[in-house]
C-alpha positions in Angstrom: -20.9 -31.1 9.7 -23.0 -33.8 10.5 -23.6 -36.4 7.8 -26.6 -37.7 9.1 -28.9 -34.5 7.8 -30.8 -34.2 4.9 -30.5 -30.6 3.4 -32.5 -30.2 0.2 -34.3 -26.7 -0.1 -35.3 -25.4 -3.7 -33.4 -22.6 -4.4 -37.0 -20.5 -5.2 -38.3 -21.5 -1.8 -35.2 -20.0 0.3 -36.0 -16.6 -2.1 -39.4 -16.4 -1.3 -38.6 -17.5 2.7 -36.2 -14.3 2.7 -38.5 -11.9 1.6 -36.3 -8.6 2.6 -33.6 -9.3 0.4 -33.3 -8.7 -3.5 -33.5 -11.9 -5.4 -31.1 -11.8 -7.8 -28.5 -11.1 -4.4 -30.2 -13.6 -3.2 -29.8 -16.3 -5.5 -25.7 -15.1 -6.1 -25.4 -15.2 -2.4 -26.8 -19.3 -2.4 -24.9 -20.4 -5.1 -21.8 -21.5 -3.5 -24.2 -24.2 -2.0 -26.3 -25.0 -4.5 -26.7 -27.7 -7.3 -29.4 -27.9 -9.6 -31.6 -25.4 -7.9 -31.7 -26.5 -4.9 -29.8 -26.5 -1.8 -28.1 -30.0 -1.2 -26.3 -31.9 1.5 -23.4 -32.4 -1.1 -23.1 -28.7 -2.0 -23.0 -27.6 1.1 -20.4 -30.2 2.1 -18.4 -29.2 -1.1 -18.8 -25.1 0.1 -16.8 -26.2 3.5 -14.6 -27.7 2.1 -13.3 -25.5 0.0 -13.3 -22.3 2.2 -11.2 -24.5 5.0 -9.3 -25.4 2.3 -8.9 -21.2 1.4 -8.5 -20.8 5.0 -5.6 -23.4 5.0 -3.9 -21.6 2.8 -4.2 -18.7 4.1 -2.9 -19.8 7.5 0.3 -21.5 5.1 1.1 -18.3 3.5 1.5 -16.3 6.8 3.6 -19.1 8.3 5.9 -18.6 4.7 5.6 -15.1 5.0 6.6 -15.2 9.4 9.7 -17.1 8.0 11.0 -14.9 5.0 10.8 -12.1 7.9 13.0 -14.1 10.6 15.4 -15.2 7.6 15.2 -10.9 6.3 16.3 -10.1 9.9 18.9 -12.7 10.0 20.7 -11.7 6.8 20.7 -8.3 8.0 22.1 -8.8 11.4 25.5 -7.1 10.1 23.9 -3.8 9.0 20.8 -3.3 10.7 22.3 -0.6 12.2 21.7 1.5 9.0 18.6 3.7 8.8 18.2 2.2 5.2 18.5 -1.7 6.5 16.1 -1.3 9.9 13.4 1.1 9.0 12.7 -1.6 6.3 12.9 -3.9 8.6 10.6 -2.6 10.9 8.4 -2.0 8.2 8.1 -5.7 7.5 7.7 -6.4 10.9 4.7 -4.3 11.2 2.8 -6.0 8.1 3.7 -9.3 8.7 1.8 -8.3 12.4 -1.1 -7.0 11.2 -1.4 -10.2 8.6 -1.1 -12.4 11.6 -4.0 -10.8 13.1 -6.0 -10.7 10.5 -5.5 -14.4 10.0 -6.2 -15.1 13.4 -9.6 -13.4 12.7 -10.1 -16.3 10.6 -12.0 -18.9 13.1 -15.6 -19.2 11.8 -17.5 -21.7 13.4 -18.4 -24.0 9.5 -20.5 -26.8 11.3 -24.1 -26.6 9.5 -27.0 -27.3 12.2 -29.2 -30.6 11.4 -32.2 -29.2 10.6 -30.8 -26.7 8.2 -33.3 -27.7 5.4 -36.4 -26.2 7.4 -34.4 -23.1 8.4 -34.1 -21.2 4.7 -33.4 -17.9 6.2 -29.9 -20.5 8.5 -28.8 -21.5 4.9 -28.5 -18.1 3.4 -27.2 -17.0 6.3 -24.4 -20.0 6.0 -24.1 -19.3 2.2 -22.9 -15.3 2.9 -20.6 -16.8 5.8 -18.6 -19.3 3.6 -18.8 -16.0 1.1 -17.3 -13.6 3.7 -14.9 -15.9 4.9 -13.5 -17.1 2.0 -12.9 -13.4 0.4 -11.2 -12.8 3.6 -8.8 -15.9 3.4 -8.0 -15.4 -0.1 -7.0 -11.2 1.0 -5.1 -12.6 3.6 -3.2 -14.9 2.0 -2.4 -12.4 -1.2 -1.3 -10.0 1.9 0.7 -12.2 2.7 2.0 -13.6 -0.8 3.1 -9.4 -1.1 4.9 -9.3 2.0 6.6 -12.4 1.2 7.3 -10.5 -2.1 8.7 -7.6 -0.9 11.2 -9.7 1.3 12.9 -11.2 -1.1 12.9 -7.8 -2.8 14.7 -6.6 0.5 17.4 -9.6 0.5 18.7 -9.2 -2.8 19.1 -5.8 -2.5 20.7 -6.1 0.4 23.0 -8.8 -0.7 23.9 -7.0 -4.2 25.2 -4.3 -4.3 24.7 -3.1 -8.3 20.9 -3.8 -7.6 20.7 -1.2 -4.4 22.9 1.3 -6.7 21.0 1.0 -9.7 18.0 1.1 -7.6 19.1 4.5 -6.2 19.8 5.8 -9.4 16.1 5.5 -10.8 15.1 7.4 -7.5 17.5 10.1 -8.4 16.1 10.1 -12.1 12.7 10.4 -10.9 13.0 13.1 -8.4 15.5 15.1 -11.0 12.4 14.6 -13.6 10.0 16.2 -11.4 11.9 18.3 -10.7 12.8 19.7 -14.2 8.7 19.4 -14.9 8.3 22.0 -11.9 10.9 24.0 -13.4 9.2 24.2 -16.9 6.8 25.0 -14.9 7.6 27.8 -13.2 9.1 28.9 -16.1 6.2 29.2 -18.6 4.1 30.3 -16.4 0.7 31.7 -17.8 0.4 35.2 -18.0 -3.5 34.6 -18.1 -3.6 32.4 -15.2 -7.3 32.3 -13.7 -5.8 32.1 -10.0 -1.9 32.9 -9.7 -1.7 32.8 -6.2 -3.3 29.6 -6.0 -1.0 28.3 -8.5 2.4 30.1 -7.1 1.6 27.7 -3.9 1.3 25.0 -5.7 4.3 25.0 -7.0 6.0 25.6 -3.6 4.1 22.7 -2.1 6.1 20.9 -4.8 9.3 22.6 -4.7 9.1 22.3 -0.6 8.4 18.3 -1.3 11.2 18.2 -3.4 13.5 19.4 -1.0 13.0 16.5 1.0 13.5 14.0 -1.2 16.7 15.3 -2.0 17.3 15.2 1.8 16.3 11.7 1.6 18.6 11.0 -1.4 21.5 12.7 0.7 20.9 10.5 4.2 20.6 7.2 1.5 23.5 8.2 0.4 25.5 8.0 3.3 24.2 4.6 4.4 24.6 2.8 0.6 28.0 4.0 0.9 28.6 2.7 4.6 26.8 -0.5 2.9 30.0 -0.4 -0.2 32.4 0.1 2.5 31.3 -3.0 4.8 30.9 -5.5 1.1 34.0 -3.9 -0.1 31.9 -2.7 -3.4 31.7 1.3 -4.3 28.8 4.3 -5.0 28.8 5.1 -8.5 31.2 8.2 -8.9 28.6 9.9 -10.6 26.2 9.5 -8.0 27.4 12.6 -5.4 27.4 15.1 -8.9 23.7 14.1 -9.9 22.3 14.4 -6.6 24.0 17.7 -6.3 22.6 18.8 -9.8 19.0 18.0 -8.8 19.6 20.2 -5.2 21.0 23.3 -6.7 18.2 22.8 -9.6 15.6 22.9 -6.4 16.8 25.6 -5.1 16.9 27.6 -8.1 13.2 26.8 -8.2 12.5 27.7 -4.8 14.7 31.5 -5.2 12.1 31.9 -8.9 9.1 31.0 -7.1 9.9 33.5 -3.7 10.6 36.6 -6.4 7.0 35.9 -8.5 5.4 36.0 -4.8 3.4 38.3 -3.4 2.2 39.1 0.1 -1.1 38.8 -0.5 -0.4 35.3 -2.0 1.8 34.4 1.1 -0.5 35.3 3.6 -3.6 33.6 2.3 -1.6 30.3 1.8 0.7 31.0 4.7 -1.8 27.7 6.9 -1.8 25.3 4.1 2.2 26.2 3.6 2.4 25.7 7.3 0.2 22.9 7.7 2.5 21.0 4.3 5.9 21.9 6.6 4.7 20.4 9.5 3.6 17.2 7.9 6.9 17.7 5.7 8.8 17.9 9.1 7.3 14.6 10.6 8.9 12.3 8.1 12.2 10.7 9.5 15.0 9.0 6.7 14.6 6.8 5.3 11.0 8.7 3.9 7.9 6.4 2.6 7.9 8.6 -0.5 4.1 7.6 -0.9 3.0 9.1 2.3 5.0 12.4 1.6 2.6 12.1 -1.9 -0.5 12.1 0.3 0.7 14.2 2.4 1.0 17.2 -0.1 -2.2 15.9 -1.8 -4.0 17.0 1.6 -2.7 20.5 1.7 -2.3 21.0 -2.5 -4.9 23.8 -3.7 -7.2 23.5 -6.4 -5.4 25.2 -9.4 -7.5 25.8 -12.6 -5.2 23.0 -14.3 -7.2 20.6 -11.9 -10.2 21.0 -13.7 -8.8 20.9 -17.2 
C-alpha cells in the first residue's frame, strides 16, 4: 500500500457520491476505514492490517488442523481397517480438503489505489471487500478449529476404551428412547385422528429408521469388540442384551403398524415409503445419523400434529 497517498474524504461525501446504495448501509460498510467522520489513510491502513492478521490466523488454524489430521492418521494406523475408524478418518480428510480449498481462495489484493481520495466508489468497494475478506477468514478459522476439536475428540475416543463404551451406551439410550416414544405414539393412537393414514405412514417411516439405527449399532458393536480385543479390554457385558431389547421393541412396533395398516393407506404412501427405503439402503455403516434424519424429513408426510 502506498504510504504517500493522502486519503481524507468525509463519509457524507462518499455516501452522496455512491447514491445508488442505502445511506445507512453505506455508512456501515465504510465504518472499518473511517475515523471521526472521514475516510482517512490511517484508518484504511489499520483496516488492511487487521484483515491481513485475520488471514494469517486463518492460515495458521488450517495448518494446525492439517497436522492434527496427520497425527490422527498415524495414531489410528493399527486399527484403520475397521469401518468405525476408517470412515471417521475419511470424514476428517474430506473436511480438511474443503477448508484448505476455502483458505486457498483467500488471496485478495489489499493494495490501496493512490487516488483513493478522488474515487469515493473505490473507497466504498475497498471497505466492502475488507469486510467480506474478514468474514471469510473468520469462517475458515472457525471451521478449522472445529475440525481440530473433533479430531482431538476422536483421538481421545480411540485411546480410551472407557470413553468408547460410554458413548456407545449413550447411543443405545438414544435409540431406545426414540423407540419407546414411537411405541407410545402407536399404542395411544387417537381415534379421532384427522388423517390416520398419514400418521400410520409417518410412524412406519420412523420405525424403519430405527431399524437402520439398530443395525448400525450392531455393526459398530462388532468393531468395538475388535478394538477391545486388540487393546486387551472388554465391551460391557450388558451391551448385547440392551441392544437385543431395542431390536425386539422395534420389531414389535413394526408388527403393530402392519396390523393397523389398510390397503388404501399402503397404496397412498407406497411411493413415499419406497423413496425412504431407497435412501436408507444407500447408507453404509457406520451411518451418519444426522443424514438419516434429513432423509426421513424429506419423505415424512404432514400430519395434524405438525400444526398443533
